[in-house]
FILUMPA-97265 format. One record per atom (N, C-alpha, C): residue number from 0; atom name; x, z, y. Coordinates in nm, 3 decimals. Each point is the difference from the previous one (the first is absolute). Example, Ala and Ser with C-alpha at 12.3 -4.5 7.8 and 13.67 -1.06 7.14 Angstrom:
FILUMPA-97265
REC   seq   atom        px        pz        py
REC     0      N     1.319     0.780    -0.569
REC     0     CA    -0.089     0.000     0.119
REC     0      C     0.090     0.000     0.120
REC     1      N    -0.035    -0.072     0.105
REC     1     CA     0.082     0.006     0.119
REC     1      C    -0.077     0.073     0.109
***
This chain:
FILUMPA-97265
REC   seq   atom        px        pz        py
REC     0      N    -1.236     2.753    -2.792
REC     0     CA     0.093    -0.032     0.064
REC     0      C     0.026    -0.027     0.129
REC     1      N     0.178     0.090     0.013
REC     1     CA    -0.007     0.017     0.132
REC     1      C     0.013    -0.158     0.123
REC     2      N    -0.066     0.063     0.173
REC     2     CA    -0.048    -0.082     0.039
REC     2      C     0.154    -0.086     0.098
REC     3      N    -0.065    -0.081     0.081
REC     3     CA     0.118    -0.100     0.059
REC     3      C     0.109     0.120     0.107
REC     4      N    -0.063     0.069     0.049
REC     4     CA     0.032     0.067     0.082
REC     4      C     0.166     0.076    -0.077
REC     5      N    -0.113     0.084    -0.115
REC     5     CA     0.124     0.106    -0.028
REC     5      C     0.025    -0.071    -0.102
REC     6      N     0.035    -0.171    -0.009
REC     6     CA     0.114    -0.058    -0.103
REC     6      C     0.129    -0.002     0.112
REC     7      N    -0.071    -0.100     0.154
REC     7     CA     0.067    -0.035     0.060
REC     7      C     0.091     0.146     0.090
REC     8      N    -0.004     0.106     0.005
REC     8     CA     0.010     0.125    -0.013
REC     8      C     0.046     0.086    -0.061
REC     9      N     0.074    -0.035    -0.095
REC     9     CA     0.028     0.115    -0.062
REC     9      C     0.186     0.040    -0.066
REC    10      N    -0.056     0.098     0.000
REC    10     CA     0.104     0.140     0.102
REC    10      C     0.082     0.014    -0.149
REC    11      N    -0.019     0.005    -0.126
REC    11     CA     0.100    -0.010    -0.050
REC    11      C     0.112    -0.051    -0.029
REC    12      N    -0.073    -0.211     0.069
REC    12     CA     0.084    -0.122    -0.041
REC    12      C     0.071    -0.026     0.084
REC    13      N    -0.054     0.070     0.168
REC    13     CA     0.080     0.042     0.086
REC    13      C     0.159     0.066    -0.029
REC    14      N    -0.096     0.121    -0.002
REC    14     CA     0.149     0.065    -0.046
REC    14      C     0.073    -0.040    -0.105
REC    15      N     0.032    -0.064    -0.081
REC    15     CA     0.024    -0.096    -0.100
REC    15      C     0.132    -0.040     0.098
REC    16      N    -0.046    -0.123     0.043
REC    16     CA     0.054    -0.099     0.064
REC    16      C     0.066     0.023     0.133
REC    17      N    -0.023     0.149     0.051
REC    17     CA     0.103     0.028     0.125
REC    17      C     0.147     0.049    -0.155
REC    18      N    -0.054     0.093    -0.099
REC    18     CA     0.097     0.066    -0.093
REC    18      C     0.080    -0.108    -0.093
REC    19      N    -0.073    -0.073    -0.063
REC    19     CA     0.113    -0.046    -0.055
REC    19      C    -0.099    -0.186    -0.067
REC    20      N     0.024    -0.081     0.071
REC    20     CA    -0.037    -0.124    -0.035
REC    20      C     0.014    -0.059    -0.052
REC    21      N     0.078     0.006    -0.129
REC    21     CA    -0.041     0.005    -0.177
REC    21      C    -0.071     0.010    -0.019
REC    22      N    -0.013     0.159     0.046
REC    22     CA    -0.127     0.084    -0.062
REC    22      C    -0.172    -0.095    -0.001
REC    23      N     0.037    -0.010     0.148
REC    23     CA    -0.127     0.003     0.079
REC    23      C    -0.059    -0.131    -0.133
REC    24      N     0.072    -0.074     0.027
REC    24     CA    -0.053    -0.175    -0.020
REC    24      C    -0.055     0.032    -0.175
REC    25      N     0.082     0.088    -0.035
REC    25     CA    -0.086     0.078    -0.154
REC    25      C    -0.084     0.004     0.008
REC    26      N    -0.016     0.103     0.058
REC    26     CA    -0.199     0.097     0.035
REC    26      C    -0.045    -0.089     0.046
REC    27      N     0.086    -0.105     0.085
REC    27     CA    -0.178    -0.089     0.065
REC    27      C     0.023    -0.105    -0.146
REC    28      N     0.063    -0.002    -0.146
REC    28     CA    -0.038    -0.056    -0.047
REC    28      C    -0.151     0.004    -0.155
REC    29      N     0.091     0.136    -0.023
REC    29     CA    -0.088     0.099    -0.052
REC    29      C    -0.142     0.067     0.132
REC    30      N    -0.036    -0.017     0.045
REC    30     CA    -0.078     0.024     0.086
REC    30      C    -0.067    -0.105     0.036
REC    31      N     0.050    -0.112     0.013
REC    31     CA    -0.124    -0.129     0.094
REC    31      C     0.010    -0.077    -0.080
REC    32      N     0.093    -0.070    -0.121
REC    32     CA    -0.027    -0.058    -0.020
REC    32      C    -0.094    -0.105    -0.062
REC    33      N    -0.114     0.040    -0.052
REC    33     CA    -0.091    -0.074    -0.031
REC    33      C    -0.091    -0.070     0.153
REC    34      N     0.036     0.177     0.119
REC    34     CA    -0.100    -0.029     0.151
REC    34      C     0.106    -0.128     0.008
REC    35      N     0.157    -0.021     0.021
REC    35     CA     0.027    -0.098     0.040
REC    35      C     0.018    -0.147    -0.110
REC    36      N     0.005    -0.013    -0.067
REC    36     CA    -0.020    -0.148    -0.061
REC    36      C    -0.130    -0.006     0.046
REC    37      N    -0.132     0.054    -0.037
REC    37     CA    -0.133    -0.026     0.058
REC    37      C     0.035    -0.083     0.139
REC    38      N     0.020     0.084     0.101
REC    38     CA     0.038    -0.055     0.158
REC    38      C     0.047    -0.186    -0.035
REC    39      N     0.111     0.055    -0.078
REC    39     CA     0.090    -0.127     0.038
REC    39      C    -0.060    -0.138    -0.067
REC    40      N    -0.120     0.037    -0.195
REC    40     CA    -0.114    -0.110    -0.054
REC    40      C    -0.112    -0.042     0.162
REC    41      N    -0.042     0.093     0.103
REC    41     CA    -0.086    -0.020     0.059
REC    41      C     0.085    -0.111     0.139
REC    42      N     0.098     0.009    -0.001
REC    42     CA     0.062    -0.056     0.097
REC    42      C     0.018    -0.127    -0.079
REC    43      N     0.028    -0.022    -0.094
REC    43     CA     0.060    -0.121    -0.056
REC    43      C    -0.150    -0.116    -0.031
REC    44      N    -0.129     0.123     0.000
REC    44     CA    -0.151    -0.102     0.015
REC    44      C     0.071    -0.080    -0.202
REC    45      N    -0.017     0.032    -0.092
REC    45     CA    -0.004    -0.040    -0.086
REC    45      C     0.143    -0.142    -0.014
REC    46      N     0.050    -0.026     0.090
REC    46     CA     0.111    -0.118    -0.038
REC    46      C     0.139     0.046    -0.005
REC    47      N     0.009     0.126    -0.109
REC    47     CA     0.132     0.058    -0.035
REC    47      C    -0.078     0.017    -0.191
REC    48      N     0.118    -0.043    -0.032
REC    48     CA    -0.008     0.050    -0.162
REC    48      C     0.034     0.136    -0.009
REC    49      N     0.010     0.099    -0.095
REC    49     CA    -0.021     0.068    -0.053
REC    49      C     0.181     0.047    -0.038
REC    50      N     0.072    -0.094    -0.007
REC    50     CA     0.142     0.087    -0.016
REC    50      C     0.070    -0.044     0.167
REC    51      N    -0.090    -0.086     0.076
REC    51     CA     0.013    -0.023     0.131
REC    51      C    -0.028     0.125     0.084
REC    52      N    -0.131     0.016     0.006
REC    52     CA     0.033     0.225     0.054
REC    52      C     0.058     0.040    -0.069
REC    53      N     0.037    -0.017    -0.118
REC    53     CA     0.120     0.091    -0.018
REC    53      C     0.085    -0.001     0.070
REC    54      N     0.069    -0.139     0.067
REC    54     CA     0.100     0.037     0.078
REC    54      C     0.045    -0.001     0.147
REC    55      N    -0.150    -0.039    -0.028
REC    55     CA    -0.009     0.046     0.143
REC    55      C    -0.001     0.185     0.032
REC    56      N    -0.077     0.049    -0.045
REC    56     CA     0.001     0.169    -0.022
REC    56      C     0.162    -0.003    -0.023
REC    57      N     0.078     0.006    -0.076
REC    57     CA     0.141     0.044    -0.039
REC    57      C     0.093    -0.018     0.206
REC    58      N    -0.048    -0.166     0.040
REC    58     CA     0.081    -0.074     0.081
REC    58      C    -0.057     0.129     0.154
REC    59      N    -0.185     0.009    -0.066
REC    59     CA     0.043     0.158     0.169
REC    59      C     0.036     0.145    -0.001
REC    60      N     0.049     0.016    -0.101
REC    60     CA     0.032     0.121    -0.128
REC    60      C     0.159     0.026     0.125
REC    61      N     0.048    -0.165    -0.023
REC    61     CA     0.114    -0.006     0.010
REC    61      C     0.091    -0.064     0.164
REC    62      N    -0.110    -0.019     0.018
REC    62     CA    -0.005    -0.004     0.166
REC    62      C    -0.048     0.111     0.109
REC    63      N    -0.061     0.107    -0.078
REC    63     CA    -0.076     0.137     0.061
REC    63      C     0.168     0.087    -0.038
REC    64      N     0.052    -0.019    -0.087
REC    64     CA     0.153     0.054    -0.032
REC    64      C     0.105    -0.062     0.093
REC    65      N    -0.033    -0.091     0.022
REC    65     CA     0.103    -0.126     0.106
REC    65      C    -0.046     0.103     0.211
REC    66      N    -0.153     0.022    -0.009
REC    66     CA    -0.016    -0.008     0.131
REC    66      C     0.088     0.178     0.020
REC    67      N    -0.015     0.113    -0.126
REC    67     CA    -0.046     0.066     0.014
REC    67      C     0.160     0.102     0.040
REC    68      N     0.149    -0.168     0.030
REC    68     CA     0.119     0.037    -0.022
REC    68      C    -0.047    -0.034     0.233
REC    69      N    -0.069    -0.087     0.004
REC    69     CA     0.006     0.013     0.146
REC    69      C    -0.015     0.092     0.107
REC    70      N     0.134     0.075     0.097
REC    70     CA     0.007     0.060     0.067
REC    70      C    -0.158    -0.005     0.066
REC    71      N    -0.061    -0.075     0.027
REC    71     CA    -0.170     0.041     0.091
REC    71      C    -0.060    -0.009    -0.113
REC    72      N    -0.024     0.099    -0.101
REC    72     CA    -0.149    -0.013    -0.135
REC    72      C    -0.005     0.128     0.019
REC    73      N    -0.109    -0.023     0.006
REC    73     CA    -0.126     0.096     0.053
REC    73      C    -0.066     0.119    -0.137
REC    74      N     0.060     0.095     0.022
REC    74     CA    -0.057     0.122    -0.185
REC    74      C    -0.142    -0.024     0.040
REC    75      N    -0.070     0.007     0.144
REC    75     CA    -0.094     0.053    -0.014
REC    75      C    -0.140    -0.140    -0.007
REC    76      N    -0.036     0.026    -0.089
REC    76     CA    -0.116    -0.084    -0.052
REC    76      C     0.019    -0.148    -0.111
REC    77      N     0.094     0.024    -0.089
REC    77     CA     0.031    -0.128    -0.052
REC    77      C    -0.004    -0.084    -0.065
REC    78      N    -0.170     0.063    -0.022
REC    78     CA    -0.084    -0.061    -0.075
REC    78      C     0.025    -0.140     0.080
REC    79      N    -0.031    -0.017     0.110
REC    79     CA    -0.077    -0.058     0.100
REC    79      C     0.121    -0.104    -0.030
REC    80      N     0.157     0.040     0.066
REC    80     CA     0.050    -0.143    -0.098
REC    80      C     0.053    -0.067    -0.080
REC    81      N    -0.064     0.090    -0.088
REC    81     CA     0.013    -0.068    -0.163
REC    81      C    -0.099    -0.087    -0.042
REC    82      N    -0.126     0.039     0.098
REC    82     CA    -0.119    -0.090     0.004
REC    82      C     0.017    -0.141     0.050
REC    83      N     0.119    -0.002     0.124
REC    83     CA     0.035    -0.125     0.068
REC    83      C     0.106    -0.061    -0.084
REC    84      N     0.070     0.116    -0.045
REC    84     CA     0.117    -0.083    -0.116
REC    84      C    -0.063    -0.112    -0.074
REC    85      N    -0.098     0.042    -0.037
REC    85     CA    -0.067    -0.011    -0.183
REC    85      C    -0.087    -0.151     0.077
REC    86      N    -0.101     0.011     0.100
REC    86     CA    -0.020    -0.150     0.081
REC    86      C     0.129    -0.038     0.021
REC    87      N     0.039     0.045     0.007
REC    87     CA     0.107    -0.173     0.039
REC    87      C     0.056    -0.058    -0.112
REC    88      N     0.062     0.063    -0.045
REC    88     CA     0.078    -0.018    -0.214
REC    88      C    -0.125    -0.054     0.007
REC    89      N    -0.115     0.023     0.015
REC    89     CA    -0.123    -0.116    -0.102
REC    89      C    -0.059    -0.106     0.064
REC    90      N     0.098    -0.018     0.146
REC    90     CA    -0.010    -0.063     0.057
REC    90      C     0.038    -0.142     0.007
REC    91      N     0.145     0.100    -0.039
REC    91     CA     0.112    -0.139    -0.040
REC    91      C    -0.018    -0.055    -0.139
REC    92      N    -0.027     0.047    -0.139
REC    92     CA    -0.052    -0.018    -0.065
REC    92      C    -0.060    -0.092     0.006
REC    93      N    -0.139    -0.017     0.083
REC    93     CA    -0.100    -0.132     0.017
REC    93      C     0.111    -0.079     0.066
REC    94      N     0.047    -0.022     0.080
REC    94     CA     0.064    -0.131     0.043
REC    94      C     0.136    -0.017    -0.098
REC    95      N     0.019     0.128    -0.077
REC    95     CA     0.102    -0.136    -0.057
REC    95      C    -0.085    -0.046    -0.127
REC    96      N    -0.123    -0.015    -0.008
REC    96     CA    -0.140    -0.067    -0.082
REC    96      C    -0.003    -0.121     0.043
REC    97      N     0.057     0.027     0.147
REC    97     CA    -0.101    -0.159     0.111
REC    97      C    -0.103     0.041     0.078
REC    98      N    -0.046     0.117    -0.050
REC    98     CA    -0.109     0.058     0.079
REC    98      C     0.002     0.045     0.129
REC    99      N    -0.042    -0.056     0.125
REC    99     CA    -0.046     0.051     0.131
REC    99      C    -0.036     0.111     0.044
REC   100      N     0.029     0.138    -0.009
REC   100     CA    -0.089     0.144     0.040
REC   100      C    -0.005     0.012     0.133
REC   101      N    -0.108     0.062     0.057
REC   101     CA     0.021     0.019     0.155
REC   101      C     0.069     0.128     0.032
REC   102      N     0.126    -0.006     0.056
REC   102     CA     0.082     0.067     0.000
REC   102      C    -0.013     0.058     0.210
REC   103      N     0.041     0.117     0.044
REC   103     CA    -0.013     0.023     0.041
REC   103      C     0.051    -0.063     0.156
REC   104      N    -0.112     0.015     0.058
REC   104     CA     0.005    -0.059     0.121
REC   104      C     0.014     0.058     0.135
REC   105      N     0.165    -0.049     0.061
REC   105     CA     0.071     0.077     0.096
REC   105      C    -0.084     0.083     0.141
REC   106      N    -0.074    -0.129     0.038
REC   106     CA    -0.061    -0.036     0.120
REC   106      C    -0.133     0.139    -0.020
REC   107      N    -0.060     0.057    -0.081
REC   107     CA    -0.109     0.020    -0.078
REC   107      C     0.037     0.204     0.057
REC   108      N     0.161     0.011    -0.117
REC   108     CA     0.065     0.141    -0.062
REC   108      C     0.057     0.051     0.135
REC   109      N     0.025    -0.072     0.111
REC   109     CA     0.123     0.035     0.066
REC   109      C    -0.098     0.008     0.096
REC   110      N    -0.171    -0.042     0.030
REC   110     CA    -0.064     0.042     0.133
REC   110      C    -0.049     0.122     0.008
REC   111      N    -0.066     0.118     0.036
REC   111     CA    -0.047     0.086    -0.050
REC   111      C    -0.112     0.037    -0.060
REC   112      N     0.031     0.120    -0.061
REC   112     CA    -0.029     0.025    -0.122
REC   112      C    -0.226    -0.005     0.021
REC   113      N    -0.089    -0.083    -0.100
REC   113     CA    -0.108     0.008     0.058
REC   113      C    -0.087     0.099    -0.126
REC   114      N    -0.158     0.085     0.041
REC   114     CA    -0.049     0.041    -0.110
REC   114      C     0.080     0.012    -0.110
REC   115      N    -0.045    -0.144    -0.059
REC   115     CA    -0.016    -0.023    -0.122
REC   115      C     0.130    -0.026    -0.121
REC   116      N     0.111    -0.033     0.126
REC   116     CA     0.160     0.003    -0.044
REC   116      C     0.091     0.105     0.006
REC   117      N    -0.068     0.062     0.071
REC   117     CA     0.105     0.143     0.068
REC   117      C     0.150     0.056    -0.124
REC   118      N    -0.033     0.059    -0.081
REC   118     CA     0.079     0.001    -0.068
REC   118      C     0.111    -0.125    -0.031
REC   119      N    -0.029    -0.109    -0.058
REC   119     CA     0.108    -0.113    -0.033
REC   119      C     0.075    -0.027     0.134
REC   120      N    -0.058     0.003     0.091
REC   120     CA     0.008    -0.033     0.120
REC   120      C     0.173     0.074     0.081
REC   121      N    -0.022     0.154    -0.035
REC   121     CA     0.061     0.110     0.089
REC   121      C     0.098    -0.045    -0.101
REC   122      N     0.020    -0.015    -0.142
REC   122     CA     0.111     0.022    -0.025
REC   122      C     0.048    -0.106     0.013
REC   123      N    -0.037    -0.152    -0.043
REC   123     CA     0.079    -0.121     0.087
REC   123      C     0.065     0.014     0.095
REC   124      N    -0.104     0.078     0.101
REC   124     CA     0.101     0.003     0.157
REC   124      C     0.099     0.083    -0.032
REC   125      N     0.000     0.120    -0.058
REC   125     CA     0.121     0.102    -0.017
REC   125      C     0.138    -0.093    -0.048
REC   126      N    -0.070    -0.079    -0.078
REC   126     CA     0.083    -0.027    -0.123
REC   126      C     0.099    -0.154     0.123
REC   127      N    -0.070    -0.043     0.090
REC   127     CA    -0.002    -0.112     0.055
REC   127      C     0.156     0.085     0.130
REC   128      N    -0.061     0.108     0.018
REC   128     CA     0.043     0.083     0.151
REC   128      C     0.124     0.020    -0.104
REC   129      N     0.041     0.009    -0.084
REC   129     CA     0.084     0.110    -0.083
REC   129      C     0.087    -0.154    -0.061
REC   130      N     0.005    -0.089     0.032
REC   130     CA     0.084    -0.130    -0.021
REC   130      C     0.073    -0.012     0.100
REC   131      N    -0.132    -0.050     0.128
REC   131     CA     0.095    -0.018     0.122
REC   131      C     0.092     0.055     0.082
REC   132      N     0.005     0.142    -0.122
REC   132     CA     0.140     0.076     0.106
REC   132      C     0.127    -0.049    -0.020
REC   133      N    -0.039    -0.138    -0.106
REC   133     CA     0.168    -0.023    -0.092
REC   133      C     0.016    -0.149     0.125
REC   134      N    -0.026    -0.083     0.061
REC   134     CA    -0.042    -0.063     0.069
REC   134      C     0.086     0.047     0.136
REC   135      N     0.050    -0.125     0.056
REC   135     CA     0.130    -0.018     0.119
REC   135      C    -0.128     0.050     0.121
REC   136      N     0.106     0.035     0.069
REC   136     CA    -0.112    -0.018     0.132
REC   136      C    -0.165    -0.015     0.020
REC   137      N     0.080    -0.126     0.050
REC   137     CA    -0.088    -0.110    -0.005
REC   137      C    -0.129    -0.037    -0.086
REC   138      N     0.047     0.035    -0.084
REC   138     CA    -0.048    -0.094    -0.186
REC   138      C    -0.101     0.119    -0.025
REC   139      N    -0.029     0.168     0.057
REC   139     CA    -0.064     0.010     0.009
REC   139      C    -0.050     0.078     0.118
REC   140      N     0.013    -0.020     0.090
REC   140     CA    -0.064    -0.020     0.146
REC   140      C    -0.115    -0.176    -0.052
REC   141      N     0.010    -0.057    -0.085
REC   141     CA    -0.103    -0.125    -0.011
REC   141      C    -0.120     0.058    -0.132
REC   142      N     0.066     0.072    -0.056
REC   142     CA    -0.096     0.021    -0.090
REC   142      C    -0.063     0.087     0.073
REC   143      N     0.095     0.166     0.036
REC   143     CA    -0.111     0.050     0.063
REC   143      C    -0.159    -0.066     0.114
REC   144      N     0.051    -0.113     0.039
REC   144     CA    -0.091    -0.114     0.063
REC   144      C    -0.122     0.020    -0.078
REC   145      N     0.061    -0.044    -0.125
REC   145     CA    -0.057    -0.097    -0.097
REC   145      C    -0.120     0.100    -0.078
REC   146      N     0.038     0.098    -0.008
REC   146     CA    -0.115     0.086    -0.092
REC   146      C    -0.099     0.050     0.164
REC   147      N     0.038     0.002     0.141
REC   147     CA    -0.018     0.098     0.076
REC   147      C    -0.112    -0.031     0.023
REC   148      N    -0.050    -0.148    -0.032
REC   148     CA    -0.093    -0.132     0.049
REC   148      C    -0.031    -0.067    -0.152
REC   149      N     0.060     0.037    -0.070
REC   149     CA    -0.033    -0.089    -0.143
REC   149      C    -0.190    -0.041     0.011
REC   150      N    -0.054    -0.147    -0.048
REC   150     CA    -0.107     0.033     0.009
REC   150      C    -0.124    -0.012     0.126
REC   151      N     0.144    -0.087     0.105
REC   151     CA    -0.092     0.004     0.133
REC   151      C     0.061    -0.095     0.079
REC   152      N     0.137    -0.069    -0.088
REC   152     CA     0.106    -0.120     0.013
REC   152      C    -0.089    -0.094    -0.064
REC   153      N    -0.002    -0.104     0.100
REC   153     CA    -0.001    -0.127    -0.021
REC   153      C     0.097    -0.107    -0.083
REC   154      N     0.016    -0.069    -0.093
REC   154     CA     0.138    -0.054    -0.087
REC   154      C     0.030    -0.036     0.093
REC   155      N    -0.017    -0.129     0.046
REC   155     CA     0.022    -0.046     0.112
REC   155      C     0.014     0.018     0.147
REC   156      N    -0.019     0.096     0.011
REC   156     CA     0.080     0.072     0.127
REC   156      C     0.081     0.107    -0.018
REC   157      N    -0.006     0.032    -0.155
REC   157     CA     0.071     0.178    -0.026
REC   157      C     0.185    -0.004     0.057
REC   158      N     0.058    -0.122     0.012
REC   158     CA     0.127     0.044     0.056
REC   158      C     0.052     0.012     0.169
REC   159      N    -0.114    -0.100     0.004
REC   159     CA    -0.014     0.015     0.148
REC   159      C    -0.029     0.141     0.087
REC   160      N    -0.056     0.107    -0.067
REC   160     CA    -0.059     0.088    -0.032
REC   160      C     0.088     0.147     0.006
REC   161      N     0.052    -0.071    -0.107
REC   161     CA     0.110     0.090     0.040
REC   161      C     0.077    -0.027     0.015
REC   162      N     0.068    -0.103     0.039
REC   162     CA     0.072    -0.052     0.086
REC   162      C     0.033     0.100     0.203
REC   163      N    -0.180     0.051     0.015
REC   163     CA    -0.017     0.061     0.103
REC   163      C     0.037     0.073     0.052
REC   164      N    -0.064     0.053    -0.203
REC   164     CA     0.008     0.185     0.032
REC   164      C     0.188     0.039    -0.043
REC   165      N     0.106    -0.118    -0.109
REC   165     CA     0.091     0.083     0.042
REC   165      C     0.073    -0.062     0.155
REC   166      N    -0.052    -0.098     0.080
REC   166     CA     0.051     0.050     0.186
REC   166      C    -0.084     0.096    -0.021
REC   167      N    -0.096     0.068     0.066
REC   167     CA    -0.098     0.112     0.119
REC   167      C     0.112     0.118    -0.041
REC   168      N     0.042     0.007    -0.161
REC   168     CA     0.067     0.129    -0.079
REC   168      C     0.123    -0.025     0.014
REC   169      N     0.095    -0.086     0.060
REC   169     CA     0.115    -0.005    -0.037
REC   169      C     0.053    -0.031     0.139
REC   170      N    -0.085    -0.059     0.014
REC   170     CA     0.106    -0.110     0.179
REC   170      C     0.008    -0.108    -0.085
REC   171      N     0.100    -0.017    -0.015
REC   171     CA     0.024    -0.160    -0.102
REC   171      C    -0.058    -0.136    -0.027
REC   172      N     0.037    -0.078     0.058
REC   172     CA    -0.042    -0.157    -0.037
REC   172      C    -0.002    -0.014    -0.123
REC   173      N    -0.065    -0.014    -0.071
REC   173     CA     0.060    -0.062    -0.155
REC   173      C    -0.116    -0.191    -0.029
REC   174      N     0.082    -0.028    -0.117
REC   174     CA    -0.126    -0.135     0.017
REC   174      C    -0.054     0.064    -0.146
REC   175      N    -0.131    -0.112    -0.012
REC   175     CA    -0.058     0.000    -0.078
REC   175      C     0.052     0.006    -0.111
REC   176      N     0.078    -0.152    -0.081
REC   176     CA     0.092     0.049    -0.101
REC   176      C     0.046     0.063    -0.046
REC   177      N     0.092     0.074     0.092
REC   177     CA     0.090     0.141    -0.024
REC   177      C    -0.098     0.118    -0.068
REC   178      N    -0.085    -0.013     0.127
REC   178     CA    -0.073     0.101    -0.124
REC   178      C    -0.071     0.029    -0.117
REC   179      N    -0.080    -0.195    -0.026
REC   179     CA    -0.023     0.028    -0.112
REC   179      C     0.096    -0.033    -0.107
REC   180      N     0.104    -0.061     0.013
REC   180     CA     0.151     0.059    -0.096
REC   180      C     0.003     0.176    -0.037
REC   181      N    -0.007     0.031     0.112
REC   181     CA     0.005     0.185    -0.034
REC   181      C    -0.087     0.006    -0.066
REC   182      N    -0.121    -0.070     0.013
REC   182     CA    -0.108     0.098    -0.096
REC   182      C    -0.054    -0.010    -0.150
REC   183      N     0.047    -0.174    -0.008
REC   183     CA     0.041    -0.058    -0.082
REC   183      C     0.084     0.113    -0.122
REC   184      N     0.108     0.041     0.056
REC   184     CA     0.125     0.031    -0.034
REC   184      C    -0.016     0.159    -0.021
REC   185      N    -0.083     0.097     0.084
REC   185     CA    -0.028     0.105    -0.040
REC   185      C    -0.141    -0.020    -0.101
REC   186      N    -0.056    -0.086    -0.022
REC   186     CA    -0.097    -0.012    -0.115
REC   186      C     0.045     0.061    -0.129
REC   187      N     0.112    -0.127    -0.016
REC   187     CA     0.028    -0.030    -0.148
REC   187      C     0.054     0.160    -0.021
REC   188      N     0.065     0.081     0.128
REC   188     CA     0.052     0.127    -0.082
REC   188      C    -0.169     0.093     0.040
REC   189      N    -0.058     0.007     0.037
REC   189     CA    -0.072     0.083     0.005
REC   189      C    -0.095    -0.018    -0.146
REC   190      N    -0.019    -0.134    -0.021
REC   190     CA    -0.091    -0.017    -0.199
REC   190      C     0.119     0.061    -0.095
REC   191      N     0.154     0.001     0.025
REC   191     CA     0.071    -0.007    -0.098
REC   191      C    -0.002     0.225    -0.010
REC   192      N    -0.080     0.014     0.073
REC   192     CA     0.068     0.207     0.105
REC   192      C    -0.157    -0.056    -0.113
REC   193      N    -0.182    -0.029     0.008
REC   193     CA    -0.073     0.091     0.012
REC   193      C    -0.005    -0.051    -0.123
REC   194      N     0.067    -0.109    -0.144
REC   194     CA    -0.046    -0.024    -0.090
REC   194      C     0.059     0.151    -0.078
REC   195      N     0.096     0.006     0.093
REC   195     CA     0.059     0.101    -0.110
REC   195      C    -0.086     0.145     0.049
REC   196      N    -0.051     0.005     0.028
REC   196     CA    -0.130     0.138     0.060
REC   196      C    -0.153    -0.077    -0.060
REC   197      N     0.025    -0.041    -0.111
REC   197     CA    -0.109    -0.054    -0.082
REC   197      C    -0.150    -0.123     0.114
REC   198      N     0.096    -0.045     0.115
REC   198     CA    -0.180    -0.129    -0.006
REC   198      C     0.022    -0.099    -0.020
REC   199      N    -0.061    -0.142     0.009
REC   199     CA     0.053    -0.104    -0.037
REC   199      C    -0.084    -0.032     0.141
REC   200      N     0.144    -0.132     0.043
REC   200     CA     0.060    -0.069     0.170
REC   200      C    -0.078    -0.156    -0.084
REC   201      N    -0.047    -0.022    -0.046
REC   201     CA     0.049    -0.165    -0.067
REC   201      C    -0.116     0.004     0.119
REC   202      N    -0.113     0.019     0.003
REC   202     CA    -0.124     0.008     0.047
REC   202      C     0.010    -0.061     0.185
REC   203      N    -0.123     0.000     0.016
REC   203     CA     0.015    -0.010     0.229
REC   203      C     0.009    -0.156     0.019
REC   204      N     0.036     0.000     0.121
REC   204     CA     0.036    -0.130     0.085
REC   204      C     0.177    -0.008    -0.025
REC   205      N     0.048    -0.108    -0.040
REC   205     CA     0.138    -0.071     0.049
REC   205      C     0.032    -0.068     0.112
REC   206      N     0.094    -0.025     0.049
REC   206     CA     0.065     0.017     0.127
REC   206      C     0.103    -0.167     0.052
REC   207      N    -0.125    -0.104    -0.068
REC   207     CA     0.054    -0.122     0.011
REC   207      C    -0.047    -0.028     0.098
REC   208      N    -0.145    -0.017     0.083
REC   208     CA     0.005    -0.060     0.146
REC   208      C     0.123    -0.017     0.123
***
């Protein structure tokens, strides 16, 4: 049986995705159908029927193909993306059944990687960094501040801290309301970009304070 590292770093699959995404997805199905199906089943923890598991598998392949059309798609170690997408589609299916799976916590994932979560956190931070490049100048700045200080911000004082950092960096005087509005707009855009990269983003703290 192939080791996890050899699966995540499959050179044949990398070359296929670089050359022809459609053929690569077919190769993915041929080589890793069983592995992906088992992974989906493990995420669902027995809460999905066989036909629902099959639907999630098909949705995963379609989402992978869609991801390959994106300019930022990285052909290196594509199985990491495949497994992230499979996880997201499984969680989506659980939500449709009224389940409440545990999703990614933004504060935790954006914070600096610890020894136990380095690969996942690094991938999330990389995807987050790519996503915020498409934001407006102010939204980009606020999103970068959030990432740099994630895990350290008190929820009640978060916007006051970000406001102070924006003023320090730009010399501009901005209101907490403006900071909060800009971050909430940025967050929606980031969530859309992260979802396209295979990350579930429904978990973590909501900004209602």
